N, C-alpha and C positions, 0 to 999 in steps of 0.2 A: 512132819509125817508125810510120806509119799502119797501122791494122788491115788495110786492103786490101792493102798491100804485104806485110805478114806472111803473109796468106793466099796471095798469089802465090808468095812464097818457099817456103812449105810445099808448095804444089801442084807447083811446077816444080823444086825442088831435087833431087828424086830422079833427074831426067833431065838436069839442067843442073849439071854438076859445078863449073863456074866460079861459078855463083850460090851453090851450097851452100858452097863454100870461102870466098867473100867474106863471106857471112853469118856463118859460123863465126868468121872473123877479127874481124868487126865486134863480135860478142858478146864475144870475148876481150879486145879493146881496151877495150870499155866496162867490163868487170869490172876490168881493171887500172887504168883511170882512176878508177873508183869507190874502189878501195882507196887510191890515192894521195890522192884528194880528201878522204877521211875522216880522214887524218892531220892532226894539229894543227900539225905543223911538217914542212916538206920540206927535205931537204938540197939542196945545189946539184945533185948527181947526180940526185936524185929530181925536181927541177924540170926538168932537162934531159930526163929520161925521160918526164915528163908532156907536155912540149912535143912530143917525138918521137911519142908515142902519139897525141896529138891530130892531128898531121899525117897519120900513117898511117891513122887512123880516117876523116879527111876524104877522103883519096884513095880509100880503099876504099868509102866511101859514094857518092862520085861514080861509081865503077865499077858499084856495085850499082844506082844510079839509072838508068844507061844500059841495063842488062839489064832492069830492071823496066819501063822505058818501052816496050821491045819487047813484053813480055808484057801490059802494060796495053792496048796498041793491038790485040792479037790476041784479048783476052778480052772485048771489048765486044760 
């Protein structure tokens, strides 16, 4: 994530609960994916879990992007 986006999240997350929650989920998905990626072998269940986490992360990132777009246009 770009530095400017991180600054916008920090600035507006105290007043925008949806933004704060989406970012929190994004970080949690990222941490879970990192743990799975660091394993030398993934079981079938773990592979399915990784695929599901990637989908959820992408959906969440799209939602974050929509909110951040609004803040980018107002903070110029």
